[in-house]
PDB file of N, CA, C and O in Angstrom, chain B, residues numbered from 101:
ATOM      1  N   MET B 101      -3.627 -97.425-109.903  1.00  0.00           N
ATOM      2  CA  MET B 101      -2.629 -97.990-109.016  1.00  0.00           C
ATOM      3  C   MET B 101      -3.141 -99.284-108.418  1.00  0.00           C
ATOM      4  O   MET B 101      -4.312 -99.381-108.048  1.00  0.00           O
ATOM      5  N   LYS B 102      -2.280-100.268-108.321  1.00  0.00           N
ATOM      6  CA  LYS B 102      -2.681-101.564-107.801  1.00  0.00           C
ATOM      7  C   LYS B 102      -2.779-101.519-106.270  1.00  0.00           C
ATOM      8  O   LYS B 102      -2.133-100.707-105.609  1.00  0.00           O
ATOM      9  N   ASN B 103      -3.591-102.400-105.745  1.00  0.00           N
ATOM     10  CA  ASN B 103      -3.717-102.561-104.307  1.00  0.00           C
ATOM     11  C   ASN B 103      -2.423-103.139-103.745  1.00  0.00           C
ATOM     12  O   ASN B 103      -1.819-104.016-104.364  1.00  0.00           O
ATOM     13  N   ALA B 104      -1.989-102.655-102.572  1.00  0.00           N
ATOM     14  CA  ALA B 104      -0.734-103.114-101.967  1.00  0.00           C
ATOM     15  C   ALA B 104      -0.756-104.605-101.704  1.00  0.00           C
ATOM     16  O   ALA B 104       0.288-105.255-101.753  1.00  0.00           O
ATOM     17  N   SER B 105      -1.926-105.161-101.424  1.00  0.00           N
ATOM     18  CA  SER B 105      -1.990-106.590-101.133  1.00  0.00           C
ATOM     19  C   SER B 105      -1.676-107.444-102.360  1.00  0.00           C
ATOM     20  O   SER B 105      -1.290-108.605-102.224  1.00  0.00           O
ATOM     21  N   SER B 106      -1.843-106.867-103.578  1.00  0.00           N
ATOM     22  CA  SER B 106      -1.576-107.634-104.765  1.00  0.00           C
ATOM     23  C   SER B 106      -0.071-107.849-104.976  1.00  0.00           C
ATOM     24  O   SER B 106       0.335-108.709-105.757  1.00  0.00           O
ATOM     25  N   PHE B 107       0.749-107.061-104.273  1.00  0.00           N
ATOM     26  CA  PHE B 107       2.191-107.217-104.380  1.00  0.00           C
ATOM     27  C   PHE B 107       2.758-108.140-103.310  1.00  0.00           C
ATOM     28  O   PHE B 107       3.946-108.462-103.341  1.00  0.00           O
ATOM     29  N   THR B 108       1.936-108.566-102.375  1.00  0.00           N
ATOM     30  CA  THR B 108       2.402-109.386-101.263  1.00  0.00           C
ATOM     31  C   THR B 108       2.527-110.851-101.723  1.00  0.00           C
ATOM     32  O   THR B 108       1.618-111.412-102.334  1.00  0.00           O
ATOM     33  N   ALA B 109       3.680-111.441-101.408  1.00  0.00           N
ATOM     34  CA  ALA B 109       3.889-112.855-101.758  1.00  0.00           C
ATOM     35  C   ALA B 109       3.056-113.735-100.831  1.00  0.00           C
ATOM     36  O   ALA B 109       2.854-113.413 -99.660  1.00  0.00           O
ATOM     37  N   GLU B 110       2.579-114.842-101.374  1.00  0.00           N
ATOM     38  CA  GLU B 110       1.785-115.776-100.585  1.00  0.00           C
ATOM     39  C   GLU B 110       2.670-116.442 -99.524  1.00  0.00           C
ATOM     40  O   GLU B 110       3.870-116.615 -99.735  1.00  0.00           O
ATOM     41  N   PRO B 111       2.072-116.815 -98.382  1.00  0.00           N
ATOM     42  CA  PRO B 111       2.845-117.442 -97.317  1.00  0.00           C
ATOM     43  C   PRO B 111       3.557-118.723 -97.762  1.00  0.00           C
ATOM     44  O   PRO B 111       4.675-118.988 -97.319  1.00  0.00           O
ATOM     45  N   GLY B 112       2.944-119.498 -98.606  1.00  0.00           N
ATOM     46  CA  GLY B 112       3.568-120.732 -99.076  1.00  0.00           C
ATOM     47  C   GLY B 112       4.841-120.465 -99.875  1.00  0.00           C
ATOM     48  O   GLY B 112       5.834-121.177 -99.730  1.00  0.00           O
ATOM     49  N   LYS B 113       4.803-119.451-100.704  1.00  0.00           N
ATOM     50  CA  LYS B 113       5.989-119.111-101.486  1.00  0.00           C
ATOM     51  C   LYS B 113       7.088-118.567-100.585  1.00  0.00           C
ATOM     52  O   LYS B 113       8.264-118.859-100.801  1.00  0.00           O
ATOM     53  N   ARG B 114       6.723-117.784 -99.585  1.00  0.00           N
ATOM     54  CA  ARG B 114       7.714-117.266 -98.624  1.00  0.00           C
ATOM     55  C   ARG B 114       8.360-118.433 -97.867  1.00  0.00           C
ATOM     56  O   ARG B 114       9.568-118.437 -97.628  1.00  0.00           O
ATOM     57  N   LEU B 115       7.542-119.417 -97.495  1.00  0.00           N
ATOM     58  CA  LEU B 115       8.072-120.572 -96.770  1.00  0.00           C
ATOM     59  C   LEU B 115       9.042-121.366 -97.626  1.00  0.00           C
ATOM     60  O   LEU B 115      10.096-121.778 -97.142  1.00  0.00           O
ATOM     61  N   TRP B 116       8.705-121.588 -98.888  1.00  0.00           N
ATOM     62  CA  TRP B 116       9.613-122.292 -99.799  1.00  0.00           C
ATOM     63  C   TRP B 116      10.909-121.508-100.006  1.00  0.00           C
ATOM     64  O   TRP B 116      11.996-122.086-100.015  1.00  0.00           O
ATOM     65  N   ALA B 117      10.788-120.209-100.169  1.00  0.00           N
ATOM     66  CA  ALA B 117      11.969-119.358-100.340  1.00  0.00           C
ATOM     67  C   ALA B 117      12.867-119.407 -99.125  1.00  0.00           C
ATOM     68  O   ALA B 117      14.087-119.517 -99.255  1.00  0.00           O
ATOM     69  N   GLY B 118      12.269-119.326 -97.926  1.00  0.00           N
ATOM     70  CA  GLY B 118      13.019-119.418 -96.677  1.00  0.00           C
ATOM     71  C   GLY B 118      13.697-120.767 -96.509  1.00  0.00           C
ATOM     72  O   GLY B 118      14.832-120.839 -96.038  1.00  0.00           O
ATOM     73  N   GLY B 119      13.011-121.832 -96.891  1.00  0.00           N
ATOM     74  CA  GLY B 119      13.586-123.180 -96.812  1.00  0.00           C
ATOM     75  C   GLY B 119      14.755-123.336 -97.765  1.00  0.00           C
ATOM     76  O   GLY B 119      15.762-123.950 -97.412  1.00  0.00           O
ATOM     77  N   PHE B 120      14.639-122.788 -98.969  1.00  0.00           N
ATOM     78  CA  PHE B 120      15.718-122.858 -99.933  1.00  0.00           C
ATOM     79  C   PHE B 120      16.923-122.054 -99.420  1.00  0.00           C
ATOM     80  O   PHE B 120      18.061-122.508 -99.536  1.00  0.00           O
ATOM     81  N   ASP B 121      16.679-120.878 -98.860  1.00  0.00           N
ATOM     82  CA  ASP B 121      17.741-120.063 -98.316  1.00  0.00           C
ATOM     83  C   ASP B 121      18.437-120.776 -97.139  1.00  0.00           C
ATOM     84  O   ASP B 121      19.663-120.755 -97.037  1.00  0.00           O
ATOM     85  N   PHE B 122      17.655-121.396 -96.267  1.00  0.00           N
ATOM     86  CA  PHE B 122      18.210-122.128 -95.143  1.00  0.00           C
ATOM     87  C   PHE B 122      19.096-123.262 -95.626  1.00  0.00           C
ATOM     88  O   PHE B 122      20.170-123.497 -95.073  1.00  0.00           O
ATOM     89  N   LEU B 123      18.647-123.963 -96.657  1.00  0.00           N
ATOM     90  CA  LEU B 123      19.438-125.059 -97.235  1.00  0.00           C
ATOM     91  C   LEU B 123      20.749-124.529 -97.805  1.00  0.00           C
ATOM     92  O   LEU B 123      21.797-125.147 -97.619  1.00  0.00           O
ATOM     93  N   ALA B 124      20.704-123.387 -98.500  1.00  0.00           N
ATOM     94  CA  ALA B 124      21.926-122.797 -99.062  1.00  0.00           C
ATOM     95  C   ALA B 124      22.895-122.380 -97.947  1.00  0.00           C
ATOM     96  O   ALA B 124      24.104-122.582 -98.061  1.00  0.00           O
ATOM     97  N   ILE B 125      22.354-121.798 -96.871  1.00  0.00           N
ATOM     98  CA  ILE B 125      23.166-121.388 -95.731  1.00  0.00           C
ATOM     99  C   ILE B 125      23.808-122.613 -95.070  1.00  0.00           C
ATOM    100  O   ILE B 125      24.979-122.571 -94.692  1.00  0.00           O
ATOM    101  N   CYS B 126      23.044-123.702 -94.930  1.00  0.00           N
ATOM    102  CA  CYS B 126      23.582-124.916 -94.315  1.00  0.00           C
ATOM    103  C   CYS B 126      24.711-125.510 -95.155  1.00  0.00           C
ATOM    104  O   CYS B 126      25.695-126.002 -94.602  1.00  0.00           O
ATOM    105  N   VAL B 127      24.584-125.473 -96.462  1.00  0.00           N
ATOM    106  CA  VAL B 127      25.625-125.993 -97.339  1.00  0.00           C
ATOM    107  C   VAL B 127      26.914-125.194 -97.152  1.00  0.00           C
ATOM    108  O   VAL B 127      27.994-125.771 -97.027  1.00  0.00           O
ATOM    109  N   VAL B 128      26.795-123.860 -97.133  1.00  0.00           N
ATOM    110  CA  VAL B 128      27.969-123.010 -96.938  1.00  0.00           C
ATOM    111  C   VAL B 128      28.577-123.259 -95.571  1.00  0.00           C
ATOM    112  O   VAL B 128      29.797-123.351 -95.439  1.00  0.00           O
ATOM    113  N   PHE B 129      27.716-123.370 -94.533  1.00  0.00           N
ATOM    114  CA  PHE B 129      28.181-123.615 -93.176  1.00  0.00           C
ATOM    115  C   PHE B 129      28.946-124.952 -93.078  1.00  0.00           C
ATOM    116  O   PHE B 129      29.995-125.035 -92.440  1.00  0.00           O
ATOM    117  N   LEU B 130      28.400-125.980 -93.717  1.00  0.00           N
ATOM    118  CA  LEU B 130      29.075-127.282 -93.702  1.00  0.00           C
ATOM    119  C   LEU B 130      30.417-127.236 -94.432  1.00  0.00           C
ATOM    120  O   LEU B 130      31.382-127.869 -94.004  1.00  0.00           O
ATOM    121  N   ALA B 131      30.476-126.493 -95.525  1.00  0.00           N
ATOM    122  CA  ALA B 131      31.725-126.355 -96.255  1.00  0.00           C
ATOM    123  C   ALA B 131      32.771-125.633 -95.381  1.00  0.00           C
ATOM    124  O   ALA B 131      33.943-126.011 -95.372  1.00  0.00           O
ATOM    125  N   ILE B 132      32.345-124.614 -94.664  1.00  0.00           N
ATOM    126  CA  ILE B 132      33.262-123.908 -93.765  1.00  0.00           C
ATOM    127  C   ILE B 132      33.692-124.821 -92.619  1.00  0.00           C
ATOM    128  O   ILE B 132      34.864-124.819 -92.244  1.00  0.00           O
ATOM    129  N   GLY B 133      32.775-125.592 -92.061  1.00  0.00           N
ATOM    130  CA  GLY B 133      33.105-126.519 -90.981  1.00  0.00           C
ATOM    131  C   GLY B 133      34.117-127.579 -91.405  1.00  0.00           C
ATOM    132  O   GLY B 133      35.070-127.867 -90.682  1.00  0.00           O
ATOM    133  N   VAL B 134      33.898-128.157 -92.589  1.00  0.00           N
ATOM    134  CA  VAL B 134      34.801-129.194 -93.091  1.00  0.00           C
ATOM    135  C   VAL B 134      36.176-128.604 -93.371  1.00  0.00           C
ATOM    136  O   VAL B 134      37.193-129.202 -93.020  1.00  0.00           O
ATOM    137  N   THR B 135      36.213-127.441 -93.997  1.00  0.00           N
ATOM    138  CA  THR B 135      37.489-126.787 -94.264  1.00  0.00           C
ATOM    139  C   THR B 135      38.213-126.439 -92.979  1.00  0.00           C
ATOM    140  O   THR B 135      39.428-126.612 -92.878  1.00  0.00           O
ATOM    141  N   GLY B 136      37.476-125.952 -92.001  1.00  0.00           N
ATOM    142  CA  GLY B 136      38.081-125.630 -90.699  1.00  0.00           C
ATOM    143  C   GLY B 136      38.620-126.867 -90.017  1.00  0.00           C
ATOM    144  O   GLY B 136      39.684-126.829 -89.400  1.00  0.00           O
ATOM    145  N   GLU B 137      37.887-127.968 -90.125  1.00  0.00           N
ATOM    146  CA  GLU B 137      38.360-129.225 -89.508  1.00  0.00           C
ATOM    147  C   GLU B 137      39.645-129.718 -90.161  1.00  0.00           C
ATOM    148  O   GLU B 137      40.518-130.253 -89.479  1.00  0.00           O
ATOM    149  N   GLN B 138      39.768-129.548 -91.452  1.00  0.00           N
ATOM    150  CA  GLN B 138      40.987-129.943 -92.143  1.00  0.00           C
ATOM    151  C   GLN B 138      42.156-129.071 -91.730  1.00  0.00           C
ATOM    152  O   GLN B 138      43.303-129.519 -91.754  1.00  0.00           O
ATOM    153  N   LEU B 139      41.879-127.823 -91.349  1.00  0.00           N
ATOM    154  CA  LEU B 139      42.935-126.926 -90.903  1.00  0.00           C
ATOM    155  C   LEU B 139      43.169-127.014 -89.399  1.00  0.00           C
ATOM    156  O   LEU B 139      44.037-126.322 -88.867  1.00  0.00           O
ATOM    157  N   GLY B 140      42.403-127.859 -88.709  1.00  0.00           N
ATOM    158  CA  GLY B 140      42.576-128.015 -87.276  1.00  0.00           C
ATOM    159  C   GLY B 140      41.809-126.998 -86.450  1.00  0.00           C
ATOM    160  O   GLY B 140      42.116-126.795 -85.275  1.00  0.00           O
ATOM    161  N   LEU B 141      40.816-126.360 -87.049  1.00  0.00           N
ATOM    162  CA  LEU B 141      39.993-125.358 -86.329  1.00  0.00           C
ATOM    163  C   LEU B 141      38.594-125.910 -86.101  1.00  0.00           C
ATOM    164  O   LEU B 141      38.081-126.689 -86.904  1.00  0.00           O
ATOM    165  N   ASP B 142      37.987-125.496 -84.997  1.00  0.00           N
ATOM    166  CA  ASP B 142      36.625-125.928 -84.712  1.00  0.00           C
ATOM    167  C   ASP B 142      35.669-124.798 -85.102  1.00  0.00           C
ATOM    168  O   ASP B 142      35.360-123.927 -84.288  1.00  0.00           O
ATOM    169  N   LEU B 143      35.210-124.821 -86.345  1.00  0.00           N
ATOM    170  CA  LEU B 143      34.322-123.760 -86.851  1.00  0.00           C
ATOM    171  C   LEU B 143      32.871-124.211 -86.884  1.00  0.00           C
ATOM    172  O   LEU B 143      32.022-123.478 -87.391  1.00  0.00           O
ATOM    173  N   ALA B 144      32.563-125.370 -86.370  1.00  0.00           N
ATOM    174  CA  ALA B 144      31.191-125.880 -86.371  1.00  0.00           C
ATOM    175  C   ALA B 144      30.497-125.420 -85.080  1.00  0.00           C
ATOM    176  O   ALA B 144      30.180-126.226 -84.206  1.00  0.00           O
ATOM    177  N   ARG B 145      30.277-124.138 -84.988  1.00  0.00           N
ATOM    178  CA  ARG B 145      29.653-123.527 -83.809  1.00  0.00           C
ATOM    179  C   ARG B 145      28.492-122.646 -84.242  1.00  0.00           C
ATOM    180  O   ARG B 145      28.411-122.223 -85.395  1.00  0.00           O
ATOM    181  N   TRP B 146      27.596-122.375 -83.300  1.00  0.00           N
ATOM    182  CA  TRP B 146      26.422-121.522 -83.600  1.00  0.00           C
ATOM    183  C   TRP B 146      26.830-120.115 -84.007  1.00  0.00           C
ATOM    184  O   TRP B 146      26.174-119.509 -84.855  1.00  0.00           O
ATOM    185  N   VAL B 147      27.897-119.582 -83.425  1.00  0.00           N
ATOM    186  CA  VAL B 147      28.291-118.229 -83.766  1.00  0.00           C
ATOM    187  C   VAL B 147      28.747-118.159 -85.232  1.00  0.00           C
ATOM    188  O   VAL B 147      28.497-117.166 -85.915  1.00  0.00           O
ATOM    189  N   VAL B 148      29.403-119.197 -85.700  1.00  0.00           N
ATOM    190  CA  VAL B 148      29.830-119.237 -87.101  1.00  0.00           C
ATOM    191  C   VAL B 148      28.604-119.358 -87.999  1.00  0.00           C
ATOM    192  O   VAL B 148      28.531-118.720 -89.049  1.00  0.00           O
ATOM    193  N   PHE B 149      27.632-120.188 -87.578  1.00  0.00           N
ATOM    194  CA  PHE B 149      26.383-120.318 -88.352  1.00  0.00           C
ATOM    195  C   PHE B 149      25.673-118.967 -88.439  1.00  0.00           C
ATOM    196  O   PHE B 149      25.169-118.604 -89.502  1.00  0.00           O
ATOM    197  N   GLY B 150      25.628-118.221 -87.335  1.00  0.00           N
ATOM    198  CA  GLY B 150      25.024-116.909 -87.304  1.00  0.00           C
ATOM    199  C   GLY B 150      25.729-115.930 -88.230  1.00  0.00           C
ATOM    200  O   GLY B 150      25.083-115.131 -88.908  1.00  0.00           O
ATOM    201  N   MET B 151      27.050-115.993 -88.257  1.00  0.00           N
ATOM    202  CA  MET B 151      27.819-115.120 -89.152  1.00  0.00           C
ATOM    203  C   MET B 151      27.574-115.464 -90.619  1.00  0.00           C
ATOM    204  O   MET B 151      27.480-114.568 -91.457  1.00  0.00           O
ATOM    205  N   VAL B 152      27.470-116.746 -90.932  1.00  0.00           N
ATOM    206  CA  VAL B 152      27.174-117.153 -92.299  1.00  0.00           C
ATOM    207  C   VAL B 152      25.752-116.708 -92.690  1.00  0.00           C
ATOM    208  O   VAL B 152      25.530-116.243 -93.808  1.00  0.00           O
ATOM    209  N   PHE B 153      24.812-116.851 -91.776  1.00  0.00           N
ATOM    210  CA  PHE B 153      23.431-116.425 -92.024  1.00  0.00           C
ATOM    211  C   PHE B 153      23.393-114.927 -92.309  1.00  0.00           C
ATOM    212  O   PHE B 153      22.764-114.494 -93.274  1.00  0.00           O
ATOM    213  N   PHE B 154      24.058-114.138 -91.480  1.00  0.00           N
ATOM    214  CA  PHE B 154      24.102-112.691 -91.664  1.00  0.00           C
ATOM    215  C   PHE B 154      24.791-112.315 -92.964  1.00  0.00           C
ATOM    216  O   PHE B 154      24.282-111.486 -93.719  1.00  0.00           O
ATOM    217  N   ALA B 155      25.957-112.922 -93.237  1.00  0.00           N
ATOM    218  CA  ALA B 155      26.726-112.611 -94.432  1.00  0.00           C
ATOM    219  C   ALA B 155      25.939-112.951 -95.706  1.00  0.00           C
ATOM    220  O   ALA B 155      25.995-112.219 -96.694  1.00  0.00           O
ATOM    221  N   TYR B 156      25.205-114.074 -95.664  1.00  0.00           N
ATOM    222  CA  TYR B 156      24.404-114.502 -96.830  1.00  0.00           C
ATOM    223  C   TYR B 156      23.338-113.443 -97.140  1.00  0.00           C
ATOM    224  O   TYR B 156      23.218-112.985 -98.276  1.00  0.00           O
ATOM    225  N   HIS B 157      22.571-113.065 -96.122  1.00  0.00           N
ATOM    226  CA  HIS B 157      21.497-112.102 -96.322  1.00  0.00           C
ATOM    227  C   HIS B 157      22.034-110.706 -96.635  1.00  0.00           C
ATOM    228  O   HIS B 157      21.466-110.001 -97.468  1.00  0.00           O
ATOM    229  N   PHE B 158      23.107-110.304 -95.986  1.00  0.00           N
ATOM    230  CA  PHE B 158      23.702-108.995 -96.285  1.00  0.00           C
ATOM    231  C   PHE B 158      24.282-108.988 -97.691  1.00  0.00           C
ATOM    232  O   PHE B 158      24.119-108.011 -98.422  1.00  0.00           O
ATOM    233  N   GLY B 159      24.952-110.059 -98.074  1.00  0.00           N
ATOM    234  CA  GLY B 159      25.490-110.138 -99.424  1.00  0.00           C
ATOM    235  C   GLY B 159      24.434-110.084-100.501  1.00  0.00           C
ATOM    236  O   GLY B 159      24.612-109.433-101.530  1.00  0.00           O
ATOM    237  N   CYS B 160      23.318-110.778-100.257  1.00  0.00           N
ATOM    238  CA  CYS B 160      22.196-110.721-101.209  1.00  0.00           C
ATOM    239  C   CYS B 160      21.568-109.340-101.243  1.00  0.00           C
ATOM    240  O   CYS B 160      21.154-108.870-102.303  1.00  0.00           O
ATOM    241  N   LEU B 161      21.492-108.684-100.086  1.00  0.00           N
ATOM    242  CA  LEU B 161      20.928-107.334-100.030  1.00  0.00           C
ATOM    243  C   LEU B 161      21.769-106.375-100.853  1.00  0.00           C
ATOM    244  O   LEU B 161      21.222-105.556-101.592  1.00  0.00           O
ATOM    245  N   VAL B 162      23.055-106.458-100.743  1.00  0.00           N
ATOM    246  CA  VAL B 162      23.955-105.534-101.436  1.00  0.00           C
ATOM    247  C   VAL B 162      24.125-105.931-102.902  1.00  0.00           C
ATOM    248  O   VAL B 162      23.929-105.103-103.792  1.00  0.00           O
ATOM    249  N   ALA B 163      24.481-107.166-103.158  1.00  0.00           N
ATOM    250  CA  ALA B 163      24.862-107.581-104.509  1.00  0.00           C
ATOM    251  C   ALA B 163      23.668-107.898-105.395  1.00  0.00           C
ATOM    252  O   ALA B 163      23.748-107.739-106.613  1.00  0.00           O
ATOM    253  N   ARG B 164      22.566-108.343-104.812  1.00  0.00           N
ATOM    254  CA  ARG B 164      21.451-108.795-105.630  1.00  0.00           C
ATOM    255  C   ARG B 164      20.176-108.001-105.344  1.00  0.00           C
ATOM    256  O   ARG B 164      19.081-108.474-105.646  1.00  0.00           O
ATOM    257  N   GLU B 165      20.300-106.814-104.773  1.00  0.00           N
ATOM    258  CA  GLU B 165      19.189-105.919-104.498  1.00  0.00           C
ATOM    259  C   GLU B 165      18.108-106.607-103.641  1.00  0.00           C
ATOM    260  O   GLU B 165      16.913-106.421-103.870  1.00  0.00           O
ATOM    261  N   GLY B 166      18.551-107.409-102.644  1.00  0.00           N
ATOM    262  CA  GLY B 166      17.629-108.020-101.712  1.00  0.00           C
ATOM    263  C   GLY B 166      17.047-109.361-102.143  1.00  0.00           C
ATOM    264  O   GLY B 166      16.332-110.000-101.371  1.00  0.00           O
ATOM    265  N   ARG B 167      17.341-109.791-103.350  1.00  0.00           N
ATOM    266  CA  ARG B 167      16.784-111.053-103.825  1.00  0.00           C
ATOM    267  C   ARG B 167      17.748-112.177-103.470  1.00  0.00           C
ATOM    268  O   ARG B 167      18.827-112.302-104.050  1.00  0.00           O
ATOM    269  N   THR B 168      17.339-112.980-102.519  1.00  0.00           N
ATOM    270  CA  THR B 168      18.147-114.158-102.139  1.00  0.00           C
ATOM    271  C   THR B 168      17.960-115.248-103.188  1.00  0.00           C
ATOM    272  O   THR B 168      17.138-115.111-104.094  1.00  0.00           O
ATOM    273  N   LEU B 169      18.713-116.312-103.063  1.00  0.00           N
ATOM    274  CA  LEU B 169      18.574-117.419-103.997  1.00  0.00           C
ATOM    275  C   LEU B 169      17.186-118.033-103.908  1.00  0.00           C
ATOM    276  O   LEU B 169      16.615-118.428-104.925  1.00  0.00           O
ATOM    277  N   GLY B 170      16.639-118.117-102.698  1.00  0.00           N
ATOM    278  CA  GLY B 170      15.293-118.668-102.500  1.00  0.00           C
ATOM    279  C   GLY B 170      14.219-117.791-103.121  1.00  0.00           C
ATOM    280  O   GLY B 170      13.294-118.303-103.751  1.00  0.00           O
ATOM    281  N   LYS B 171      14.324-116.497-102.956  1.00  0.00           N
ATOM    282  CA  LYS B 171      13.349-115.600-103.542  1.00  0.00           C
ATOM    283  C   LYS B 171      13.400-115.675-105.065  1.00  0.00           C
ATOM    284  O   LYS B 171      12.371-115.616-105.737  1.00  0.00           O
ATOM    285  N   THR B 172      14.594-115.803-105.588  1.00  0.00           N
ATOM    286  CA  THR B 172      14.725-115.909-107.037  1.00  0.00           C
ATOM    287  C   THR B 172      14.148-117.237-107.526  1.00  0.00           C
ATOM    288  O   THR B 172      13.524-117.284-108.586  1.00  0.00           O
ATOM    289  N   ALA B 173      14.351-118.329-106.756  1.00  0.00           N
ATOM    290  CA  ALA B 173      13.887-119.635-107.172  1.00  0.00           C
ATOM    291  C   ALA B 173      12.362-119.692-107.237  1.00  0.00           C
ATOM    292  O   ALA B 173      11.810-120.319-108.141  1.00  0.00           O
ATOM    293  N   VAL B 174      11.677-119.051-106.298  1.00  0.00           N
ATOM    294  CA  VAL B 174      10.204-119.097-106.297  1.00  0.00           C
ATOM    295  C   VAL B 174       9.592-117.835-106.938  1.00  0.00           C
ATOM    296  O   VAL B 174       8.374-117.659-106.957  1.00  0.00           O
ATOM    297  N   ASP B 175      10.465-116.973-107.457  1.00  0.00           N
ATOM    298  CA  ASP B 175      10.055-115.773-108.179  1.00  0.00           C
ATOM    299  C   ASP B 175       9.174-114.857-107.351  1.00  0.00           C
ATOM    300  O   ASP B 175       8.055-114.524-107.741  1.00  0.00           O
ATOM    301  N   ILE B 176       9.707-114.448-106.181  1.00  0.00           N
ATOM    302  CA  ILE B 176       8.984-113.455-105.383  1.00  0.00           C
ATOM    303  C   ILE B 176       9.922-112.311-105.068  1.00  0.00           C
ATOM    304  O   ILE B 176      11.143-112.457-105.121  1.00  0.00           O
ATOM    305  N   CYS B 177       9.347-111.185-104.744  1.00  0.00           N
ATOM    306  CA  CYS B 177      10.090-110.021-104.310  1.00  0.00           C
ATOM    307  C   CYS B 177       9.435-109.536-103.056  1.00  0.00           C
ATOM    308  O   CYS B 177       8.273-109.129-103.076  1.00  0.00           O
ATOM    309  N   VAL B 178      10.171-109.569-101.938  1.00  0.00           N
ATOM    310  CA  VAL B 178       9.608-109.205-100.642  1.00  0.00           C
ATOM    311  C   VAL B 178      10.089-107.818-100.271  1.00  0.00           C
ATOM    312  O   VAL B 178       9.735-107.305 -99.209  1.00  0.00           O
TER     313      VAL B 178
END
């Protein structure tokens, strides 16, 4: 059996994965904000950002077995 530490992703890879996920969340948030502005709604708020953040991670947990786009991009499993 392998040592548990051999399965741990390096901090640099985790940072890159987190940055990629943050960028993906920001893109979705901006798209929602622009769409809301066109509809006359003010959706550019922190609470909407928090909901997008939660939905992104929950959706990846359910649909992709916990692998976010960032984790897939740097090939890690946390």
